[in-house]
Legacy VTK file of the C-alpha trace (Angstrom):
# vtk DataFile Version 3.0
C-alpha trace
ASCII
DATASET POLYDATA
POINTS 465 float
23.656 50.248 -69.463
25.250 48.861 -68.837
24.235 50.303 -67.486
26.823 50.344 -65.422
27.127 53.032 -64.532
28.764 53.713 -65.279
27.019 51.825 -65.500
26.708 53.481 -64.179
30.568 53.885 -64.201
29.020 55.291 -67.380
30.246 58.478 -69.127
33.436 60.304 -68.202
33.521 63.886 -69.393
36.845 65.472 -68.551
39.463 63.144 -67.182
39.981 60.859 -70.169
41.167 61.165 -73.729
39.651 59.400 -76.689
41.737 56.879 -78.567
41.744 58.622 -81.943
40.664 61.597 -83.987
40.008 59.362 -86.976
36.333 59.253 -87.994
34.519 56.029 -87.112
34.161 53.197 -89.604
31.607 53.368 -92.421
27.981 52.823 -91.531
28.129 49.071 -92.189
31.348 47.158 -91.595
32.187 43.479 -91.768
34.914 42.676 -89.278
37.338 39.777 -89.601
37.822 37.692 -86.495
41.140 38.361 -84.745
43.958 35.894 -84.940
44.760 34.368 -81.567
47.625 36.112 -79.739
47.366 39.285 -81.821
45.998 40.904 -78.744
33.302 49.471 -67.939
28.307 53.306 -65.358
28.436 56.822 -63.182
29.462 60.025 -64.892
32.440 61.938 -63.699
33.054 65.589 -64.510
35.496 68.248 -63.323
37.464 65.723 -61.278
41.161 66.678 -61.229
42.041 63.864 -58.830
43.907 61.212 -60.828
42.107 57.912 -61.034
43.956 54.670 -60.276
46.138 52.936 -62.809
44.546 50.042 -64.631
46.896 47.137 -65.125
46.606 43.557 -66.242
49.125 42.281 -63.708
47.836 43.360 -60.275
50.167 44.993 -57.728
49.565 45.021 -54.005
45.876 45.296 -53.184
44.073 48.552 -52.624
40.335 48.913 -53.185
40.770 52.222 -54.946
43.225 50.784 -57.460
40.837 47.896 -58.203
43.761 45.494 -57.954
44.473 42.529 -55.721
46.566 39.377 -55.745
43.736 36.997 -56.459
44.335 33.241 -56.605
41.294 32.813 -58.853
40.429 29.401 -60.271
41.622 28.703 -63.776
39.065 29.636 -66.433
37.168 26.855 -68.193
38.068 25.674 -71.659
37.244 28.454 -74.094
36.905 27.170 -77.665
36.796 29.684 -80.493
33.276 30.114 -81.867
32.777 29.359 -85.550
30.210 30.233 -88.176
29.758 33.875 -87.170
31.165 36.954 -88.904
30.887 40.166 -86.862
28.974 42.967 -88.545
28.149 46.407 -87.145
25.967 49.247 -88.412
26.045 52.892 -87.419
22.573 54.060 -86.404
21.104 57.413 -85.531
22.448 60.786 -86.630
26.275 60.803 -86.967
26.367 64.413 -85.688
24.369 63.746 -82.499
25.837 62.791 -79.114
24.190 59.560 -77.977
25.915 59.982 -74.651
24.067 57.429 -72.535
21.819 54.820 -74.115
19.644 52.390 -72.182
16.810 50.103 -73.248
13.677 49.337 -71.304
13.530 45.809 -69.940
10.700 44.915 -72.333
13.024 45.893 -75.244
10.438 48.315 -76.684
12.135 51.679 -76.099
15.555 53.308 -76.086
16.051 55.952 -73.383
19.015 58.220 -73.968
20.727 61.502 -73.147
21.698 63.943 -75.850
24.600 66.065 -74.614
24.136 69.514 -76.160
26.972 71.641 -74.744
30.421 71.369 -73.167
29.083 71.723 -69.608
27.263 68.391 -69.532
23.796 69.804 -70.229
21.411 68.032 -72.543
18.030 66.446 -73.220
16.474 63.130 -72.178
14.690 61.381 -75.073
13.020 58.073 -75.741
12.195 56.338 -79.009
10.901 52.998 -80.196
12.823 49.919 -81.367
11.585 47.780 -84.255
11.584 44.195 -82.863
12.160 42.701 -86.315
14.981 44.877 -87.658
16.454 46.545 -84.566
15.923 49.943 -86.200
15.120 53.005 -84.110
11.690 54.648 -84.410
12.263 57.406 -85.541
15.708 56.679 -87.058
17.522 59.482 -85.172
16.121 58.361 -81.812
14.416 61.708 -81.190
10.960 60.319 -80.609
9.743 61.954 -77.382
11.576 64.891 -75.827
11.034 64.230 -72.120
12.949 66.922 -70.200
16.154 68.930 -70.046
18.751 67.426 -67.744
22.476 67.085 -67.076
24.901 64.207 -67.465
24.452 63.573 -63.706
20.649 63.643 -63.770
20.153 61.658 -66.970
17.411 59.051 -66.828
17.551 55.282 -66.470
14.676 52.890 -67.268
12.580 50.800 -64.914
9.713 48.364 -65.320
6.658 47.446 -63.259
3.336 45.698 -63.827
2.055 48.793 -65.614
4.906 48.726 -68.134
8.184 50.553 -68.773
9.112 53.943 -67.359
12.247 55.953 -66.679
13.403 58.279 -63.911
15.906 61.127 -64.011
16.413 64.645 -62.701
15.901 67.998 -64.389
18.308 70.934 -64.190
16.551 72.278 -61.079
17.119 69.023 -59.167
13.518 67.769 -59.410
13.127 64.052 -60.060
11.000 63.205 -63.106
9.201 59.940 -63.942
8.204 59.361 -67.577
6.049 56.536 -68.944
6.364 55.976 -72.703
3.007 55.566 -74.401
4.570 55.098 -77.846
7.783 55.827 -79.753
6.926 59.544 -79.911
4.707 60.000 -76.843
4.812 59.707 -73.077
3.397 61.015 -69.806
5.574 63.105 -67.499
5.237 63.096 -63.704
7.448 65.231 -61.427
8.065 63.350 -58.179
7.496 65.150 -54.857
10.894 64.004 -53.590
12.762 67.103 -52.309
14.894 68.616 -55.133
18.640 68.055 -54.777
21.258 68.845 -57.418
23.907 66.773 -55.614
22.226 63.558 -56.788
23.743 61.375 -59.495
23.375 57.792 -60.790
19.566 57.617 -60.567
18.201 54.091 -61.150
14.723 52.563 -60.755
13.848 48.900 -60.217
12.869 46.270 -62.803
9.901 44.475 -61.235
7.602 43.274 -64.035
5.202 41.410 -61.749
4.319 44.154 -59.283
3.072 47.755 -59.417
5.388 50.562 -58.378
8.932 50.035 -57.250
11.966 51.869 -55.903
14.580 54.371 -57.065
18.126 54.759 -55.732
20.784 57.381 -56.297
24.180 58.421 -54.982
24.242 61.752 -53.145
27.400 63.864 -53.026
28.227 65.679 -49.817
28.385 69.250 -51.121
28.500 69.824 -54.877
27.391 68.089 -58.083
30.109 66.095 -59.780
31.615 62.675 -60.112
32.865 60.141 -57.633
36.388 61.567 -57.281
35.484 65.264 -57.067
37.631 66.616 -54.178
34.924 69.095 -53.170
33.028 66.132 -51.664
34.428 64.262 -48.665
31.697 61.622 -48.631
28.937 60.019 -50.673
25.694 58.421 -49.560
23.443 55.794 -51.098
19.754 56.816 -50.919
16.487 55.292 -52.093
12.781 56.034 -52.236
9.672 53.941 -52.723
7.500 55.177 -55.563
4.558 54.569 -53.210
5.951 57.280 -50.905
8.498 59.333 -52.881
8.696 62.081 -50.247
10.433 59.733 -47.787
14.166 59.532 -48.568
15.947 56.547 -46.998
19.718 56.618 -46.354
21.427 53.245 -46.801
25.117 53.980 -46.220
27.716 56.747 -46.235
31.237 56.158 -47.588
34.220 58.469 -47.440
35.949 59.640 -50.593
39.328 57.876 -50.668
42.574 59.722 -51.296
42.745 58.182 -54.769
40.073 56.715 -56.966
36.509 55.780 -56.095
34.527 54.933 -53.007
33.541 51.247 -53.144
29.883 52.042 -53.945
31.208 53.598 -57.171
33.832 51.025 -58.163
31.526 48.095 -57.356
28.720 50.217 -58.692
25.340 50.195 -56.995
22.586 48.449 -58.979
19.119 47.077 -58.405
18.887 43.338 -58.925
16.900 42.697 -62.099
13.506 41.146 -61.226
13.873 41.667 -57.467
13.792 44.715 -55.127
17.303 44.100 -53.845
20.169 46.578 -54.154
23.815 45.526 -54.489
26.782 47.862 -53.988
30.446 47.786 -53.036
32.155 48.103 -49.663
35.730 47.544 -48.495
36.230 44.531 -46.215
38.745 44.321 -43.373
41.516 43.482 -45.860
40.694 46.430 -48.125
39.139 44.214 -50.820
36.026 45.597 -52.497
33.177 43.174 -51.795
29.418 43.383 -52.378
26.667 44.209 -49.915
22.968 43.676 -50.569
19.878 45.435 -49.225
16.959 43.066 -49.815
13.683 44.957 -49.502
11.685 41.717 -49.578
12.937 40.948 -46.064
11.335 42.179 -42.833
13.366 45.023 -41.313
15.847 44.961 -44.212
19.457 45.869 -43.505
22.546 45.681 -45.752
24.370 42.335 -45.577
27.718 41.284 -47.047
27.100 38.695 -49.785
30.625 38.126 -51.176
33.779 37.217 -49.282
36.445 36.058 -51.704
39.677 37.498 -53.135
39.406 40.027 -55.911
38.027 43.554 -56.042
34.567 43.493 -57.604
34.129 45.941 -60.509
30.707 47.095 -61.756
28.735 44.018 -60.636
25.371 43.337 -62.274
22.849 41.319 -60.239
19.965 39.316 -61.632
17.178 37.133 -60.227
16.514 34.314 -62.675
15.070 30.799 -62.337
14.639 31.263 -58.580
18.282 31.995 -57.897
20.359 35.151 -57.665
23.182 35.717 -60.131
26.018 38.247 -59.843
28.346 39.128 -62.745
31.370 41.131 -61.641
34.598 42.241 -63.267
37.602 41.359 -61.144
40.664 43.495 -60.358
40.380 45.691 -63.475
41.428 42.641 -65.511
39.706 41.236 -68.590
38.030 38.732 -66.291
34.454 38.317 -65.133
33.339 36.149 -62.244
29.850 34.685 -62.418
28.445 34.037 -58.940
25.216 32.344 -57.908
23.255 32.236 -54.643
20.306 29.968 -53.939
17.518 30.637 -51.469
18.748 30.346 -47.896
22.429 30.833 -48.726
24.273 33.691 -47.033
26.887 34.373 -49.713
27.328 34.125 -53.460
29.637 31.370 -54.692
31.735 31.361 -57.841
30.151 29.366 -60.670
32.355 30.216 -63.654
34.943 32.649 -64.999
34.722 34.471 -68.330
37.865 35.685 -70.132
38.015 36.738 -73.805
39.832 33.885 -75.558
41.424 35.691 -78.512
41.512 39.433 -77.992
43.230 41.592 -80.609
44.106 44.131 -77.895
47.682 44.167 -76.631
46.655 44.243 -72.965
42.890 43.738 -72.591
41.639 45.079 -69.276
38.664 46.162 -67.171
35.836 43.762 -68.025
32.658 45.666 -67.174
29.081 46.477 -68.172
28.072 42.813 -68.071
24.398 42.481 -68.937
22.553 39.166 -69.142
20.498 38.026 -72.123
17.817 35.328 -72.276
16.802 33.948 -75.662
15.130 30.647 -76.539
15.872 29.190 -73.113
19.617 29.968 -73.218
21.455 32.645 -71.227
24.352 34.870 -72.253
26.222 37.957 -71.121
27.627 40.844 -73.167
30.480 43.011 -71.868
33.288 45.334 -72.889
37.062 45.189 -72.460
39.489 47.952 -73.413
43.211 48.388 -73.846
44.929 48.876 -70.485
45.841 52.479 -69.711
46.604 55.085 -67.106
43.242 55.342 -65.328
39.670 54.154 -65.234
38.556 57.075 -67.395
41.362 56.610 -69.886
40.686 52.887 -70.288
36.889 52.942 -70.321
36.358 55.821 -72.708
39.694 56.646 -74.316
41.238 53.339 -75.345
40.462 50.937 -78.151
37.967 48.356 -77.008
36.026 45.235 -77.867
32.485 44.063 -77.210
32.208 40.355 -76.375
29.334 37.912 -76.006
29.616 34.723 -73.933
27.330 31.894 -72.889
26.365 31.458 -69.251
26.167 28.111 -67.455
27.099 26.025 -70.511
29.945 23.572 -71.059
31.918 24.251 -73.094
31.670 27.982 -72.670
31.356 29.839 -75.993
32.580 33.333 -76.941
31.964 35.689 -79.844
33.724 38.968 -80.618
31.020 41.336 -81.902
33.105 44.342 -83.010
36.472 45.427 -84.312
39.306 46.151 -81.889
40.354 49.547 -83.258
38.102 52.297 -81.873
37.211 53.505 -78.384
34.005 51.724 -77.349
31.735 51.877 -74.330
28.481 50.698 -72.817
27.195 47.615 -74.650
23.403 47.338 -74.358
21.564 44.205 -75.572
18.145 44.290 -77.252
16.099 41.104 -77.638
13.945 41.254 -80.754
11.299 38.946 -82.152
13.724 36.450 -83.662
17.227 37.767 -82.926
19.373 39.769 -80.523
21.423 42.920 -81.170
23.936 44.815 -79.044
24.084 48.617 -79.219
27.209 50.488 -78.088
29.062 53.796 -78.384
32.088 54.606 -80.537
33.814 57.752 -79.290
35.301 60.248 -81.764
37.364 63.146 -80.461
40.122 64.165 -78.063
37.895 65.657 -75.349
34.699 63.911 -74.230
32.996 67.275 -73.747
33.439 68.040 -77.450
33.684 64.478 -78.795
30.831 62.848 -80.682
29.458 59.688 -79.078
28.375 57.693 -82.130
25.791 54.942 -81.804
26.364 51.508 -83.339
24.428 48.256 -83.491
26.208 44.903 -83.615
24.761 41.709 -84.985
24.981 38.616 -82.771
24.758 34.882 -83.490
21.715 34.670 -81.204
18.645 33.982 -83.333
LINES 2 466
39 0 1 2 3 4 5 6 7 8 9 10 11 12 13 14 15 16 17 18 19 20 21 22 23 24 25 26 27 28 29 30 31 32 33 34 35 36 37 38
425 40 41 42 43 44 45 46 47 48 49 50 51 52 53 54 55 56 57 58 59 60 61 62 63 64 65 66 67 68 69 70 71 72 73 74 75 76 77 78 79 80 81 82 83 84 85 86 87 88 89 90 91 92 93 94 95 96 97 98 99 100 101 102 103 104 105 106 107 108 109 110 111 112 113 114 115 116 117 118 119 120 121 122 123 124 125 126 127 128 129 130 131 132 133 134 135 136 137 138 139 140 141 142 143 144 145 146 147 148 149 150 151 152 153 154 155 156 157 158 159 160 161 162 163 164 165 166 167 168 169 170 171 172 173 174 175 176 177 178 179 180 181 182 183 184 185 186 187 188 189 190 191 192 193 194 195 196 197 198 199 200 201 202 203 204 205 206 207 208 209 210 211 212 213 214 215 216 217 218 219 220 221 222 223 224 225 226 227 228 229 230 231 232 233 234 235 236 237 238 239 240 241 242 243 244 245 246 247 248 249 250 251 252 253 254 255 256 257 258 259 260 261 262 263 264 265 266 267 268 269 270 271 272 273 274 275 276 277 278 279 280 281 282 283 284 285 286 287 288 289 290 291 292 293 294 295 296 297 298 299 300 301 302 303 304 305 306 307 308 309 310 311 312 313 314 315 316 317 318 319 320 321 322 323 324 325 326 327 328 329 330 331 332 333 334 335 336 337 338 339 340 341 342 343 344 345 346 347 348 349 350 351 352 353 354 355 356 357 358 359 360 361 362 363 364 365 366 367 368 369 370 371 372 373 374 375 376 377 378 379 380 381 382 383 384 385 386 387 388 389 390 391 392 393 394 395 396 397 398 399 400 401 402 403 404 405 406 407 408 409 410 411 412 413 414 415 416 417 418 419 420 421 422 423 424 425 426 427 428 429 430 431 432 433 434 435 436 437 438 439 440 441 442 443 444 445 446 447 448 449 450 451 452 453 454 455 456 457 458 459 460 461 462 463 464
């Protein structure tokens, strides 16, 4: 997912370099915990415009640089977790590109994109997940071949009262809805929405208690490509209702900035989990990237600003849980996540806690992103990635050594667990809740060029069980 992105903020194909040509670790690796002080969405392709620098000490604020002078509150006490030894296992076929993995919200299926050439073409698949072992069914993930697509049209999963489904776009620009009926079977439904190859970042809602739902995407002005492609001067946020998929609704248009991303890309658009509300970034009067929300449960819904505090929001993930709204956002391209909450009747989110990795083995950990919440046995957690600071968003997210971290939410003291090593380029942690334990899947990237690199798939053990 995290799906951010990029998410959503997800896979970058040309403008980054991988961290190493060395093959990934063996299929099962036990990783020692780092010693203290030894010291993430939508696809972008053919984008020669340099992305902003990513730094751990922010300069003067610009929304495109994802930096601001932010007098954030001090983080809570962060004790080192004990009694857990990280262990990861390579899964799938080591020769296959698992370029974008997502799991359905009921944890039954993996939906993924196999990149098959150097132009970003590939195949959308789904497979099953064994809830006891975390193994894929079948082991290489090639359970049901849904449709041919591109890195921009790749599918993302949704959920409604009828069960899981996923929506993407084929190579002709037609939107496709697929409902898995088993690990190796599914039903395919082309949507009557007008075809449009300038779409990217296609996401449906997660609404387990109601039939149907909504799908949003970002539309480029003129040509397919990523969020910094200079052939597009603007981008628009669109959505449809699955009850009337021919009616395309325009939410907002944003101009492409001179450098970096439009705010709807940097504070990446996402549906709120368990509620038909869409969050996305915009630049406030001071140039700080804040979050707007379109709440489709309201009469005559219109986008409203829901954050108003220092710090550019990066890849926020929103979640409706226990009758309150929760927002997890990276801040200023730092290794820092703000956890916001909003109760019914409140206009804005308010900061509840800050999450910072307590003992990273990276020299300059940066760009906390891809936060996804986990619920298990009445407790809540988030999993996220940080990577070594570098020259640009692409370089950091997909080309630098990284770490996958797990942290508790709304507990004192806050607890943290490092789930992986700190040596290889890593991206897109995706949690899976099984029958009696939780795993986190993620990518390890092998190769100098993402178009020819192999995106290996790994599964990390967690202490949640």
